[in-house]
Backbone as numpy.savetxt, mean C-alpha at the origin, in Angstrom:
# Nx Ny Nz CAx CAy CAz Cx Cy Cz
-17.70 -0.49 -4.24 -17.79 -1.65 -3.47 -17.01 -1.72 -2.55
-17.31 -1.86 -0.96 -16.40 -2.01 -0.17 -16.08 -3.49 0.18
-14.68 -3.88 0.10 -14.51 -5.08 0.60 -13.72 -5.29 2.06
-13.92 -6.32 2.60 -13.17 -6.70 3.87 -12.60 -7.99 4.07
-11.32 -8.27 4.69 -10.79 -9.52 4.94 -10.73 -9.36 6.42
-10.68 -10.51 7.45 -10.53 -10.72 8.83 -9.51 -11.68 8.89
-8.39 -11.68 9.71 -7.66 -12.55 10.22 -7.18 -12.24 11.71
-7.27 -13.11 12.50 -6.89 -13.23 13.94 -7.76 -11.87 14.35
-6.80 -10.97 15.05 -7.29 -9.59 15.58 -7.27 -8.43 14.37
-7.25 -8.77 13.39 -6.93 -7.79 12.36 -7.81 -7.59 11.15
-8.40 -6.46 10.59 -9.29 -6.17 9.57 -8.36 -5.65 8.59
-8.90 -5.82 7.19 -8.45 -5.10 6.03 -9.62 -4.72 5.55
-9.72 -3.37 5.27 -10.89 -2.95 4.71 -10.86 -1.55 3.60
-11.62 -1.81 2.41 -11.72 -0.36 1.50 -12.50 0.46 1.79
-12.93 0.21 3.09 -13.91 1.49 3.58 -13.29 2.67 3.71
-13.39 3.94 2.91 -12.59 5.13 3.18 -12.82 5.70 4.63
-14.03 5.47 5.13 -14.35 6.28 6.25 -13.53 5.63 7.47
-12.89 4.62 7.26 -12.16 3.87 8.14 -10.74 4.38 8.22
-10.40 5.08 7.27 -8.75 5.63 7.40 -8.43 6.66 8.62
-7.74 6.34 9.22 -7.34 7.24 10.06 -6.22 8.22 9.52
-6.54 9.31 8.70 -5.45 10.03 8.19 -4.53 10.57 9.16
-4.61 10.80 10.39 -3.71 11.42 11.09 -2.51 10.23 11.43
-2.82 8.87 11.53 -1.95 7.69 11.62 -1.20 7.62 10.32
-1.91 7.48 9.03 -1.63 7.33 7.76 -0.32 8.53 7.23
-0.90 9.81 7.45 0.04 10.94 7.13 1.22 10.90 8.09
1.15 10.74 9.39 2.16 10.80 10.18 3.31 9.80 9.93
2.96 8.33 9.52 3.90 7.42 9.36 4.40 7.79 7.99
3.55 8.01 7.00 4.41 8.25 5.82 5.26 9.40 5.50
4.63 10.47 6.12 5.57 11.86 6.12 6.87 11.92 7.02
6.67 11.04 8.11 7.82 10.98 9.11 8.44 9.93 9.33
8.17 8.81 8.74 8.87 7.42 9.19 9.16 6.64 7.67
8.64 6.93 6.44 9.02 6.39 5.45 9.82 7.15 4.68
10.82 6.22 3.91 11.74 6.81 2.91 11.31 7.45 1.60
10.04 6.80 1.18 9.52 7.32 -0.22 8.63 8.33 -0.15
8.06 9.04 0.93 7.25 9.82 1.14 7.48 11.08 2.27
8.68 10.81 2.45 9.33 11.94 3.70 8.76 13.27 3.52
8.11 14.02 4.32 7.86 15.38 4.10 6.57 15.50 3.16
6.02 14.55 2.91 4.52 14.81 2.14 3.49 15.38 3.09
2.88 16.29 2.44 1.83 17.06 3.15 0.80 16.42 3.45
-0.40 16.72 4.38 -1.41 16.11 4.64 -2.43 16.12 3.68
-2.39 17.43 2.96 -2.86 17.67 1.87 -2.56 17.05 0.49
-1.63 16.56 0.39 -1.07 15.75 -0.65 -1.46 14.37 -0.36
-1.48 13.72 0.96 -1.99 12.55 1.02 -3.25 12.33 0.99
-3.96 13.47 1.44 -5.54 13.23 0.89 -5.79 13.49 -0.81
-5.10 14.03 -1.40 -5.01 14.01 -3.01 -4.72 12.60 -3.41
-3.63 12.02 -2.87 -3.28 10.76 -3.40 -4.19 9.61 -2.94
-4.83 9.77 -1.77 -5.96 8.72 -1.38 -7.26 8.91 -2.20
-7.48 10.21 -2.50 -8.71 10.50 -3.35 -8.58 9.80 -4.86
-7.18 9.58 -5.13 -7.08 8.94 -6.64 -6.67 7.74 -6.48
-7.04 6.96 -5.41 -6.75 5.64 -5.22 -7.84 4.60 -4.20
-7.41 3.42 -4.66 -8.42 2.41 -3.83 -7.64 2.30 -2.43
-7.92 2.76 -1.30 -7.08 2.63 -0.04 -7.67 1.19 0.52
-6.44 0.58 1.16 -6.73 -0.69 1.97 -6.24 -0.19 3.24
-7.24 -0.12 4.39 -6.82 0.18 5.70 -6.71 -1.12 6.66
-5.50 -1.30 7.20 -5.50 -2.42 8.10 -5.68 -1.93 9.51
-6.83 -2.51 10.11 -7.17 -2.06 11.54 -7.29 -3.05 12.74
-6.68 -2.76 13.56 -6.97 -3.78 15.18 -8.41 -3.74 15.15
-8.94 -5.19 15.10 -10.35 -5.22 15.64 -10.69 -4.85 16.54
-10.26 -5.22 17.70 -10.70 -4.72 19.05 -10.80 -3.37 19.24
-9.78 -2.42 19.02 -9.87 -0.88 19.35 -10.34 -0.24 18.15
-10.08 -0.75 16.99 -10.30 -0.12 15.45 -9.19 0.87 15.21
-7.87 0.63 15.91 -6.96 1.63 15.30 -6.07 1.21 14.19
-5.88 1.99 13.44 -5.06 1.69 12.21 -3.73 1.37 12.81
-3.54 -0.03 11.87 -2.10 -0.77 11.85 -1.06 -0.97 10.85
-2.03 -0.45 9.67 -1.26 -0.65 8.28 -1.94 0.03 7.14
-1.66 -0.03 6.38 -2.25 0.81 4.97 -1.56 0.54 3.72
-2.16 0.88 2.55 -1.67 0.54 1.29 -2.61 1.32 0.40
-2.38 1.57 -0.82 -3.28 2.05 -1.77 -2.76 1.70 -2.99
-3.71 1.55 -4.17 -3.74 1.16 -5.37 -4.16 2.22 -6.22
-3.45 2.78 -7.20 -3.96 3.48 -8.36 -3.81 2.52 -9.63
-5.05 2.78 -10.28 -5.39 1.67 -11.07 -6.53 2.20 -12.41
-6.37 1.88 -13.48 -7.60 2.13 -14.28 -8.44 1.07 -14.21
-8.27 -0.11 -13.59 -8.98 -1.32 -13.33 -9.39 -2.10 -14.44
-8.38 -1.85 -15.44 -8.49 -2.62 -16.90 -7.10 -3.45 -17.24
-5.95 -2.67 -17.24 -4.79 -3.06 -17.60 -3.54 -3.02 -16.58
-3.61 -2.15 -15.49 -2.43 -1.68 -14.93 -2.94 -1.30 -13.44
-2.14 -1.54 -12.45 -2.27 -1.23 -10.90 -0.96 -0.91 -10.28
-0.86 -0.06 -9.81 0.29 0.64 -9.06 0.08 0.46 -7.67
1.03 -0.09 -6.70 0.66 -0.38 -5.41 1.67 0.50 -4.76
1.07 1.29 -3.70 1.99 2.59 -3.38 1.65 2.46 -1.84
2.49 3.32 -1.10 2.34 3.64 0.28 1.91 2.25 1.35
2.64 1.30 1.03 2.43 0.23 1.91 3.18 0.25 3.38
2.60 0.19 4.38 3.27 0.16 5.67 2.44 -0.79 6.88
3.12 -1.13 7.72 2.51 -1.68 8.92 3.23 -0.89 9.97
2.51 -0.76 10.91 3.17 0.28 12.01 4.31 -0.67 12.78
5.26 -0.33 13.38 6.34 -1.08 13.88 6.11 -1.83 14.95
5.05 -1.57 15.86 4.74 -2.60 16.95 3.97 -3.79 16.41
3.62 -3.56 15.21 2.51 -4.78 14.79 3.70 -5.59 13.63
4.66 -5.24 13.41 5.55 -6.06 12.42 6.24 -7.55 12.63
6.33 -8.16 11.75 7.05 -9.59 12.16 5.96 -10.50 12.52
4.73 -10.29 12.13 3.58 -11.26 12.20 3.16 -11.78 10.80
3.52 -11.27 9.82 3.03 -11.76 8.57 1.69 -10.77 8.12
1.54 -9.61 8.84 0.46 -8.81 8.43 0.86 -8.03 7.16
2.02 -7.68 6.70 2.49 -6.85 5.50 2.08 -7.75 4.71
2.57 -9.21 4.55 2.25 -10.02 3.49 0.66 -10.25 3.19
0.11 -10.36 4.45 -1.49 -10.52 4.21 -2.16 -9.36 3.40
-1.62 -8.37 4.13 -2.09 -6.87 3.50 -1.87 -7.17 1.84
-0.77 -7.45 1.40 -0.33 -7.52 -0.01 -1.42 -8.62 -0.60
-1.54 -9.83 0.09 -2.54 -10.98 -0.64 -3.92 -10.45 -0.51
-4.45 -9.57 -0.01 -5.63 -8.78 -0.07 -5.68 -8.02 -1.19
-4.59 -7.35 -1.34 -4.59 -6.37 -2.51 -4.44 -7.36 -3.84
-3.77 -8.15 -4.05 -3.47 -9.23 -5.18 -5.05 -9.57 -5.33
-5.64 -10.18 -4.43 -6.97 -10.94 -4.56 -7.90 -9.81 -5.10
-7.89 -8.64 -4.81 -8.72 -7.67 -5.48 -8.51 -7.38 -6.63
-7.16 -7.34 -7.35 -6.89 -7.07 -8.17 -6.58 -8.23 -9.58
-6.78 -9.50 -9.08 -6.50 -10.58 -10.10 -6.96 -10.65 -11.56
-8.01 -9.45 -11.74 -8.41 -9.53 -12.90 -7.43 -8.70 -13.85
-6.56 -8.02 -13.37 -5.72 -7.05 -14.20 -4.68 -7.95 -14.82
-4.00 -7.57 -15.67 -2.78 -8.37 -16.35 -1.55 -8.23 -15.35
-1.28 -6.90 -14.73 -0.18 -6.62 -14.02 -0.41 -5.55 -13.00
0.28 -6.03 -11.81 0.42 -5.08 -10.56 1.91 -4.65 -10.62
2.24 -3.59 -10.38 3.67 -3.13 -9.94 3.78 -2.36 -8.82
4.99 -2.35 -8.36 5.18 -1.49 -7.10 6.81 -1.40 -7.03
7.20 -0.34 -6.05 8.58 0.12 -5.98 8.89 -0.51 -4.49
10.21 -0.90 -4.42 10.43 -1.09 -2.97 12.23 -0.75 -2.97
12.50 -0.52 -1.72 14.04 -0.34 -1.55 14.42 -1.65 -0.67
13.65 -2.08 0.04 13.77 -3.01 1.19 12.98 -4.01 1.64
12.04 -4.21 0.90 10.85 -5.05 1.26 10.57 -6.31 0.21
11.58 -6.46 -0.56 11.38 -7.48 -1.46 10.87 -8.61 -1.09
11.60 -9.43 -0.09 11.06 -10.61 0.52 9.52 -10.57 0.79
9.04 -9.63 1.36 7.47 -9.68 1.66 6.91 -9.64 0.44
7.05 -8.96 -0.77 6.05 -9.17 -1.94 6.70 -10.12 -2.77
7.83 -10.44 -2.61 7.87 -12.23 -3.38 6.97 -13.23 -2.70
6.82 -13.17 -1.43 5.90 -14.44 -0.91 4.43 -14.14 -1.87
4.30 -13.27 -2.37 2.64 -13.07 -2.88 2.77 -12.91 -4.21
4.08 -13.47 -5.06 4.25 -13.66 -6.39 4.96 -12.47 -7.14
5.25 -11.10 -6.26 5.93 -10.08 -6.95 7.33 -10.46 -7.46
7.97 -10.22 -8.40 9.19 -10.38 -8.95 9.96 -9.24 -9.58
11.18 -8.97 -9.99 11.66 -8.02 -10.63 10.92 -7.87 -12.18
11.09 -6.67 -12.44 10.71 -6.58 -14.11 11.22 -7.47 -14.94
10.42 -8.20 -15.73 11.21 -9.10 -16.67 11.57 -8.22 -18.01
10.80 -7.41 -18.21 11.04 -6.73 -19.51 11.63 -5.08 -19.11
12.65 -5.19 -18.15 12.88 -3.94 -17.86 13.32 -2.85 -19.01
13.85 -3.39 -20.01 14.30 -2.69 -21.34 12.94 -1.75 -21.83
11.78 -2.01 -21.40 10.54 -1.51 -22.03 10.08 -0.21 -21.02
10.69 -0.31 -19.70 10.11 0.83 -18.99 11.29 1.79 -19.31
10.57 3.18 -19.00 11.35 4.42 -18.83 10.34 5.27 -17.85
11.24 6.23 -17.49 10.82 6.99 -16.06 11.52 8.47 -16.47
10.65 9.48 -15.94 11.07 10.97 -15.91 10.85 11.27 -14.77
12.01 12.00 -14.24 11.90 12.68 -12.91 11.92 14.02 -13.01
11.13 14.71 -12.17 10.95 16.14 -12.05 11.80 16.72 -11.12
11.97 15.91 -9.88 12.82 16.19 -8.74 13.88 14.90 -8.51
14.84 15.27 -7.86 15.58 14.03 -7.58 14.87 13.14 -6.61
15.00 11.92 -6.95 14.23 10.84 -6.10 15.02 10.76 -4.82
14.32 10.37 -3.76 14.60 10.28 -2.67 15.66 8.71 -2.59
16.26 8.69 -1.79 17.34 7.63 -1.84 16.88 6.19 -1.52
């Protein structure tokens, strides 16, 4: 089921046909610290395994933001690849994008994400540091990005 939200001149949609893969791949592979060097094929694979949230400029239809959620739709969701293009930042669009995601997954007991520098954006919509960090473990196959 496709969901959509509108605010001012922006639209958030889960309609996969509205993803501008050129914009998403370019931003993530060239401008993000977490997906630097990701190939277009890898981004397609990641998108195919996720629910994607495209943020669009309503007048032009241009992609201005993106996020995706990997979930079993029962117990857990991982929010990933969140961005708003530089020229549209500082207007609350990132927080609104996350609000749309939170609304979509309020039936889950938990959403998680990782961030190096946007804690304040996520805190505005209820995210907080892990409270049971001792229960979490991870295994790296490659050295993580800084």
